[in-house]
N, C-alpha and C positions, 0 to 999 in steps of 0.2 A: 749643446748639452743633450744627453741621451734621452731624457724625459721629453724635451721639446721635439726632438726628431721623431720619437715614437708617437707623440700626440698628432703631429702633422701628417703622419702616415695613415691615420684613421680617416674614415669617411666623415663627411660633414655632418651626417645624421648622428653618428656615434659621438662626435665632438659636442654637438648640441645636447645630447643626452647626459654626458658627463658634466657639462656646465649646469644643467638643470638639477641633476642629482646632488651637486655640491651646494645647492641652495635650499632644497626642500624635500630631500628623500626622507621617508619615515624612519629608516634605520640610521640612528645618530652616528654610529661608528663608520658606516659606509659613507655617509654624508661628509664626515670629516676627512676620510681618505681622498674623496673626490676634491675637496677643498685644497688638500695638500698638493695634489697633482696640478690643479688649476693655478695655484700660486707659483709653482715651479715653472709652469709653462710661461707665466708672465715674467720670469727671470728673477724672482725674489730669492734671496739667500736662505739657506737652510735654517740659520739661527733666527732670522726674522720670522720665518714661517712658524718655527717652534714657539716663539714668544707670542705671535699673533693668535695662534690656534690653541695655545696653552697645552702643549703636548711635549713629549720628550724628543730630544734630538735623534735618538735611536729609532723612534717611531717614524719620523720623517724619512730617515734613510731606508728603513725597511719597506715602507710604502713605495718609495721611488724605485727600489730594486725590483720589487714584485711587478710594478707597472712596466718596467723595461723588459723584464723576462717574459711576462705573460699578457701584457696589455690590460685592457679593462677587466678581464677575468681575474687578474691578480688582486683586484681591490675587493673582491667578494669575501665575506666572512667564511672561514673554512671550519669553524668549530662543529658544524653539523657532520663533518666527515670523521669526527673523533670516535664514532661508534656509539654503542648503547651506554647510557649512564650507569655508573657502578651501583648507585642506590636507586632502585626502581620504586614505583608508587606503592607497591605492597610493603616494601621495606620502610618507606616513609611513614606509612600507617602504623607499622610496628613501633617505630621510634616515638611517634606521638603517644601511643599507648604506654610504652615503657617510661617515658618522661613523666607521665602522670602518677607513676608508682615509685618504687624504691629499688635500688640494686639488690636489696635483700630478697626481693621477689624472684630473683634469678640466681640465687645461690651465693651472692657476695656478702661479705660482712659489713662493708661500708654502707652507711645509711643515705649518703648523698651521691649524686652523679658527678662524674668527671668525663672529659673527652675520652680518656683511655677506657673507662668502663663502658661508655656507649659503644666504642669500637669492639670491645671484647664481647659484649652481650649480642651485638649484631652478628658477630662472627659465629658465636655458639648457637644462637637461636635461628638465624636465617642463612648461615653458611656464606656470608658476604664479608670479604676482607677489604677494608679501606684504610687509608691513612688518617691521622689526626686532623690534618688540614682539610681533607675531603669531608670528614665528619663535622668539622667546625662550619664549613660553608653550608652543609645540609641543614644543620640545626638553625643557622641564621635564616635560611630560606623558609624553614618551617615555623619560624618565630618562636623557637624553643629557647628561652632565655634563663639566665641565672637570676633568680629573684628571691625575696624573702617570703617564706611560707607564712600563712595566717594561722596563729594558734587559736584553739577553741576548747571549750570544756563541754562534755556531753551532758545534755539536759537529763536529770534523773527521772523526769516524768515519762510515762509511756507515750508513744507517738500520738495516739488519738486524743488523749487528755491535753497534751501540749497544743495540738492543732485546734481543738475546740476553744481553748483560751485565746489563741491568736485570732481566730475567726471572730470571736466575740468582740475583741478590741477593734478589729477592722470594721465591723458593722457599727460600732459606737462612733468611730471617726467619721463614717459616712452619713450617719443619721442624726447626730446630735443637733438640737435646735439652734437657730442662729443667735438666740439670746444667751446661749451657753458657750463656754470656752473649753477647747481641748488643748492640753499642754503635755509635751514630752519632757520629763524632768530627769536630770542625772547630775552627778558630781564629777569633777575632774581635778587631778592633782597637778600642781605646777611646781616643778623642782628647779632649784638653782643649778644642780648638776645637769648639764645638757643631756638630752636624749641623743645618742649617737646614731646617725642614719646615713644612708647612701648620699653621695654628692659627686659632682663631676670634677675630675682632676686631670691635669696634664700627665702624659706618660712619664713615669719615673718620679712623680711627685706625690707625696701623701700629706694631705692637710692635717693639721693638729688642732685639737679643741681643748682649750684650757678648762680644767674643772677645779672648783674651789676645794679647799681642804676639808670643809665641813658643809654638808648639804643643808639647805633650808627649803621649806615647803610652804606653799599657800594653796588654799582650796577654793574652788568655785562650785556653786550650785546653780545650774542654768535651767531655763524653761524655753522650749521652742514651740511656737504656735504654728501648726501645719496649715492653717487657713490663711493667715496673714503673712507668715514668714517672720513674725516678730521674735526677736531673741533677747531675753533678759537674764540677768544673773546677779548673784550676791557673792561676796567674798568673806573668807574667814581664815584665821590662823589654825583652826582645828576642824577636823572632819568628824563632827559629832552631830547629835540630834539638834543642837541649837542652829547649826548651819541649815538643815532641812526646814526647821520651823521658821527660820528667817525667810527662806524662800517661799514658804506657804503664805506668811503674812504679807510679804512684799507683793505677791501675785494678787492677793485679795484686796488689800487696801490701796496699793499704788498703781500696779500695772493694769488690773482689770476690776476696778471698783464697781462698775455697773453690770457686771456679768451676773446673771441669775444663778448660775452654778458653774463651778470650775472642775472639769474632769482631768485628773492628773494620771498619766501613764508612766510607770516607773518600774525599776527592778526590785529585787528582794534584799537589797542591802539593809543591814540591821538597823541603821538609824531611821529607816522609813517605817519601822514598826516597833520602836522602843516605847517604854512607858511615857517618857517625856513627850514624844511625838503623839502618843495616844491622847494625852491630856490636851494638847494643842488642837488635835483634830476634833475632840469633843466640843470645844468652843466654836469650831468652824463647821459643825455637822450639817448645818443648813446651807452651806456655801461650797464645800469642797468634798469631792468623792475621789478615792484612790482606786486605780485599776492596775493590779500587779501583773507584770509579764511573767511567763514561765521562767524558771531558773536558767541562767546562762543562755539568754537569748538577746545579746546586745545588738544584733543586726536589726531587731524589730523596734529599737528605740531610736527614733530619727534624730535625736540631738547628738548621738554618738558620732555622726559624720562631722558635725561641727567641731567636736573635740579632736577628732582625727586631723582635720584641716588646721586646727589651732597648733597642734604639735608640729605638723609639717611646715607651717609658715612662720612659727615663732620659736618654739622651744627646742626644736631639733638642731643640734650643732650650734646653738646660740653662743654669743660672745659677751653677754651681759655679766658684769662683775658683781652686781648686787641684786637682791630680790626686788628692791624698789625699781631699779632700772628695768628688770625683766617684766614686772607687772605693768609698767607704762606701755611696753610693747604689746602685752596681752590685751590691755584695755583698748589700745588703738586698733588692734586687729579685730576684736569683737565688735567694736563700734562700726567699723567699715563693713564687717560681715553682716551685721544686723541691717544696715542700709541696703546692701546688695540683695539680701533675702527678701526684704519687704518690697523692693522694686520688682524683683523677679515674680513674686506671687501676685503683686498688683496687676502686672501685665498678663499673667496667666488667668486671673479671675476675669479680666476684661475680655480676653479671647473666649472664655467659656460663656460669658453673658451675651456676647455677640452671636 
């Protein structure tokens, strides 16, 4: 066999180097090529080498041909001889900047990016012409992915007023006495109609999510304790003042009966400042204090992350046929999440105390 004859014609030193490179060379592809040659020297069939090394039959043939024609030099990766890359570092920096904006910033009517638009903009702005496949590989290398954008509403307050309120709440969380309690409170809607979201699917297959003919809703009011990680909540069929009042009384009488005062951080939803809520707060004036976040600042309410994870783990693309079945899953998840949070914060407090 030609490969065996070529190998025997090498010096003993080169033979030893090829054997060693086939076992532990840092370049994985070069290591595999050496393994292919060593297996052929041992007389193994091409099909068995293909199966053993998990590579294609054509790869085994190509490596053997290059070894016969050029010797050990034929096993070296030649991609460095391809010349300069079509998309240089400065072009990659441009793509990162462009991906953070919109095609409309560059004169196109479409508001979202496509491969063809990236190629067109790179050609117009940087005078670099590449194919769609080259652009696809470049975007993957730069970790520019197609994802859902995050919607937000602009806070109507001026920036300094907004920041003063957020700083005040941050200081409160850090300095509140140990005999008082801090709670982040918010409500969440549970819909029988599934929230449709991204999921993994085989190529050519699109999963289906059955939706009921008539949607049903259930509402939760939750409270998250940033010191202990404790998560509590109440349920209702209506998202009204009574739901928030139920949350207030549950926190005072059941969840934290020994707290000297309960500080509640919450948003400006109307049920938090209604007349009915005002009457309930008057009865709890010596026990509860409300601290309102600036308008449209959900990222500063720490229970929002819990609701986001609830949707991701339970309500998105769910297959429950009834609201009762869905609420069983919701309660199960929140119970587990409460245990995980308390365990996490207990360990965190132990590390701080140590």
